[in-house]
C-alpha positions, -999 to 999 in steps of 0.1 A, spaced: 74 -587 -368 58 -562 -344 59 -587 -315 96 -594 -322 105 -557 -321 85 -554 -288 104 -583 -273 137 -570 -284 130 -536 -270 120 -551 -236 153 -571 -235 173 -540 -242 154 -521 -215 160 -549 -190 198 -549 -198 199 -511 -193 181 -513 -160 205 -540 -147 235 -522 -159 224 -489 -144 213 -506 -111 176 -501 -117 181 -464 -125 196 -454 -91 227 -433 -91 257 -440 -68 257 -415 -39 283 -430 -15 305 -460 -9 310 -479 23 343 -498 28 344 -529 50 379 -543 59 389 -576 73 416 -555 90 431 -521 89 467 -534 90 486 -560 72 521 -576 76 546 -575 48 538 -602 22 504 -608 38 469 -598 25 437 -585 38 403 -581 20 384 -549 14 348 -549 3 328 -520 -12 291 -514 -8 278 -487 -32 248 -468 -18 219 -468 -24 217 -506 -28 200 -504 -62 230 -484 -76 255 -502 -98 281 -520 -76 310 -519 -101 340 -502 -86 378 -497 -91 405 -498 -65 437 -478 -63 466 -474 -38 484 -440 -34 516 -458 -25 521 -490 -43 556 -494 -29 539 -498 5 506 -516 -4 491 -528 -36 454 -535 -42 439 -556 -70 406 -554 -88 388 -575 -62 399 -552 -32 426 -576 -20 455 -556 -4 490 -569 -1 516 -554 22 549 -545 5 569 -526 30 564 -509 64 544 -477 62 509 -464 55 490 -463 22 456 -448 13 434 -471 -6 407 -454 -28 376 -471 -42 356 -453 -69 322 -460 -85 325 -469 -122 290 -456 -128 296 -423 -111 333 -416 -108 326 -385 -86 317 -409 -58 346 -425 -39 358 -435 -5 392 -439 12 407 -461 39 442 -460 54 460 -493 57 491 -497 77 518 -522 68 542 -535 94 571 -558 96 562 -593 105 576 -590 140 559 -557 148 525 -554 164 499 -533 145 465 -530 161 449 -515 129 435 -485 148 418 -508 174 405 -489 204 414 -503 238 386 -492 262 391 -491 300 362 -488 324 367 -464 353 346 -446 379 322 -422 361 330 -385 364 366 -390 375 381 -406 344 408 -380 345 423 -398 375 434 -426 352 437 -409 318 467 -386 320 457 -367 289 424 -355 302 424 -319 314 387 -316 326 397 -321 362 384 -297 389 406 -269 402 412 -286 435 425 -318 419 461 -324 429 480 -329 396 510 -352 400 542 -340 384 545 -375 368 513 -370 349 531 -355 319 553 -386 315 522 -409 316 506 -387 289 538 -390 267 539 -427 272 503 -432 262 508 -411 230 540 -430 221 523 -464 227 493 -454 205 516 -444 177 538 -474 180 510 -500 179 485 -480 158 458 -481 184 437 -458 206 435 -460 244 403 -446 258 391 -443 295 353 -442 299 330 -444 329 311 -475 338 275 -472 325 262 -469 360 272 -444 386 262 -467 415 295 -481 429 281 -516 437 261 -519 405 292 -518 384 302 -552 396 268 -566 388 273 -550 353 306 -570 349 288 -602 359 259 -596 336 283 -589 307 300 -622 315 268 -641 315 259 -627 281 294 -633 268 296 -597 256 317 -566 266 321 -531 255 354 -527 275 387 -545 271 398 -537 307 380 -530 340 394 -510 369 381 -526 401 391 -530 438 407 -563 446 380 -571 471 356 -575 442 377 -601 424 360 -630 442 326 -617 432 334 -611 395 360 -638 388 335 -659 368 335 -631 342 373 -624 342 404 -638 326 430 -656 346 462 -635 342 489 -659 355 504 -666 321 501 -630 309 517 -616 340 545 -642 339 552 -634 302 549 -596 303 544 -583 338 582 -581 344 579 -587 381 562 -553 386 541 -565 415 554 -575 450 543 -608 466 517 -589 486 503 -573 454 500 -607 438 483 -621 468 458 -593 469 449 -600 433 447 -638 436 415 -658 441 414 -696 444 451 -699 433 446 -679 402 458 -643 394 430 -621 381 443 -586 385 474 -565 377 487 -530 385 519 -512 380 516 -491 412 535 -515 434 556 -499 460 532 -469 467 503 -465 490 471 -472 471 438 -454 476 423 -480 500 453 -486 522 445 -479 558 459 -448 575 455 -430 608 444 -394 602 453 -368 627 432 -337 634 461 -313 635 439 -284 644 429 -302 676 465 -313 682 477 -277 682 448 -267 704 459 -290 732 496 -281 727 508 -316 714 521 -304 681 558 -299 676 579 -326 694 548 -346 703 534 -347 669 527 -385 662 545 -385 628 576 -370 643 576 -396 671 573 -423 645 603 -412 625 622 -410 658 613 -446 666 592 -435 695 559 -450 684 559 -484 700 526 -497 714 535 -488 749 546 -453 738 513 -449 718 493 -458 749 511 -433 771 507 -406 744 469 -414 741 465 -410 779 484 -377 780 464 -364 751 431 -375 766 439 -357 799 443 -325 778 412 -331 758 391 -336 790 400 -300 798 381 -289 766 349 -308 776 320 -289 790 299 -319 799 285 -353 789 272 -340 756 305 -323 747 331 -351 751 364 -353 733 383 -385 724 417 -394 712 405 -425 692 375 -426 669 363 -449 641 355 -486 640 374 -504 667 378 -537 648 397 -517 621 421 -504 648 427 -539 660 431 -553 626 457 -528 614 476 -528 647 479 -565 644 495 -562 610 522 -537 622 529 -564 648 535 -588 618 503 -608 625 478 -608 596 444 -619 610 439 -640 579 473 -652 568 472 -657 530 504 -678 531 496 -703 559 458 -700 553 452 -696 590 428 -674 609 448 -656 637 423 -635 655 433 -652 688 470 -650 683 486 -639 716 498 -606 701 463 -599 688 449 -607 723 473 -582 738 463 -555 713 426 -561 721 433 -557 758 454 -526 751 424 -510 732 402 -520 761 426 -503 785 424 -471 764 386 -474 763 385 -477 801 407 -446 803 381 -427 783 403 -424 752 380 -442 728 348 -429 712 322 -456 720 301 -449 689 321 -473 667 313 -454 635 330 -458 602 342 -438 572 327 -403 568 301 -410 594 323 -406 625 305 -378 642 332 -369 668 358 -367 640 336 -345 618 328 -322 648 365 -318 657 359 -338 689 383 -366 680 421 -365 676 427 -397 656 405 -415 631 412 -446 609 402 -446 573 415 -450 537 441 -428 522 417 -415 496 394 -401 523 417 -370 527 401 -340 509 375 -363 494 341 -346 489 320 -370 510 346 -383 535 372 -360 550 364 -328 532 389 -301 524 369 -277 545 356 -302 572 368 -280 601 367 -246 585 370 -226 553 401 -223 532 433 -235 549 417 -239 584 413 -277 580 447 -293 587 451 -331 582 480 -349 597 491 -385 591 509 -411 613 517 -448 606 503 -474 629 521 -480 662 542 -512 662 551 -539 686 577 -537 714 599 -562 695 598 -540 663 613 -507 652 597 -483 627 621 -498 601 611 -534 607 574 -531 613 551 -541 584 526 -518 568 491 -529 564 477 -533 529 444 -548 520 419 -536 493 437 -521 463 427 -511 429 437 -532 399 431 -539 362 412 -570 352 401 -583 317 367 -597 308 365 -632 294 341 -619 267 369 -599 252 376 -629 230 341 -625 215 346 -587 212 378 -592 193 363 -618 170 333 -596 162 352 -564 157 353 -549 123 384 -532 107 408 -546 133 440 -567 130 452 -602 136 475 -586 162 446 -577 184 447 -605 210 442 -607 247 479 -613 251 488 -582 230 463 -560 247 479 -568 280 513 -563 266 504 -528 252 487 -517 284 517 -528 305 540 -509 282 521 -476 289 532 -479 325 567 -492 319 574 -466 293 562 -438 317 587 -450 343 615 -450 317 607 -415 305 609 -403 341 644 -419 345 656 -405 312 645 -369 320 675 -350 336 651 -325 351 629 -350 368 635 -353 406 615 -382 420 619 -373 456 608 -337 449 579 -350 428 567 -374 455 569 -347 481 548 -324 460 521 -351 458 523 -358 495 521 -321 503 488 -320 484 474 -346 508 489 -339 542 494 -305 559 524 -310 581 561 -316 572 564 -345 597 533 -361 581 547 -358 546 580 -373 557 564 -402 574 541 -408 544 570 -408 520 589 -432 542 560 -457 541 554 -451 504 590 -457 494 592 -489 514 558 -505 509 570 -530 483 592 -547 509 572 -538 540 536 -544 529 517 -571 546 485 -582 528 456 -594 550 424 -605 533 403 -604 565 383 -576 551 372 -597 522 359 -625 545 325 -608 549 303 -627 574 267 -617 576 256 -616 613 229 -591 615 243 -560 597 280 -566 601 308 -591 605 309 -616 634 345 -609 642 340 -571 639 310 -572 662 325 -595 688 359 -578 690 343 -543 692 318 -556 717 346 -569 739 363 -535 739 331 -515 742 307 -535 764 279 -509 757 277 -522 722 262 -554 736 274 -576 707 287 -601 733 284 -608 770 319 -622 772 345 -604 793 374 -623 778 386 -615 743 393 -650 732 359 -662 744 342 -633 727 356 -638 692 359 -676 692 324 -681 677 335 -663 646 365 -685 638 346 -714 622 328 -692 598 359 -672 590 378 -704 583 351 -717 560 348 -685 541 386 -683 538 387 -717 523 359 -710 499 374 -677 487 411 -686 486 409 -724 483 
């Protein structure tokens, strides 16, 4: 009898321990959801984990708005009508412990991302350039009047699709390493980001890790890109990138910068300012040559000796030749015909023109590039070629490069054009641009994401991201107080310091969609020592002291580069 009582007591004790979860008391509840949104008439599953693990797992479920969403005893939620409902789960063992989750219910034809976060990778430290809602930009940052419309659009899109859009810096501050990061993520079939912001000249390098966008753009891009935009984002007959900035000069588009301080010093401002001459259709190649020679004569009067020379033209000579060719409607690498045209008769004439200017003492022989052009930095050069973003950039053409405060004055002039062109018919050179791309691994990211929605797909992410830009444009048009011309002028005035420069800049900007001429020659990198064969041979022809070639004929000088250029062109663009 004693043994029987002992056994019975042990069984009762075991039952109590099981029922009470081994004696542990519920402290918290974690909710896992198959999605945070549900369509009307559809279901999603919620699961509760009571903590600690040894606590009793029995729970009850309740909805605060059963007319919007119901929940049964197993945690299955059913959508009833559009709206949001708060689902509460409560511990049976300890009713003081509960947890809540908000579930959104949408019509069957509406997209609902279930609070999914769309993450965009951008340059670290300057995320505010892309995210219009960020306010942590430096005092000298030129805030566009259109920024408020973009911010409104992002907010409305987030509300409409129940998502978050976040711009974050790449995990590396090294510019070139970010592209290796994209490749490494692709190899591992993983990604933290949904969208990358990259220059188009890196598409060929990273394409193996990227999604082809042809169908997405055809379905939702709404023709927002010009033919040149599409070509710049195409690699081996597939579209990999997209942007909504078509029709405006992008950060990497080539420009001629003018040292307006030096221009005034030699008395060639006013009626002889290059931008003014351009808008008066007095900037043909022959007029440009005459202008350079006149300016050089005046600059020579400032020189005090061999160590103190002044030049009209500075920068890399092959860049001058390349961009002059494009305003003569001759892309050196034609993306339509797939031909290399570095020996086209017009290009030969331009090379000889630059050689003529070199022989006249107008050209800085250093052949330097970007922010390393010593004569430009020292105010000993009148013109320099670079990218639009160089202006007022901290390590390129600094805001105080030639003096404190407002002493540094930057002017702008479009490229001279051929004798058979006018400023209205000449093409504007475009090459490397920035664009959005999407990683292949996003499929895996979506599949592994918790608390998301069946609406989160590659297609819908693209659609939502596009709508941010399309809606911003619509908000601008609908605002009776918005003046596009005035807004564009304010932005241009933040970049260029003369009225003529601003006018010329706006003319090009407003006509780029129809006047742009894409030339991928820059993407055809050919290793020959420390530079490109064509760049070296063409510059060496113009400036013999560079000793890149012994040829005294331009065609003979650059011909050795043609075979490699054609091969690389075929490999990159098929």
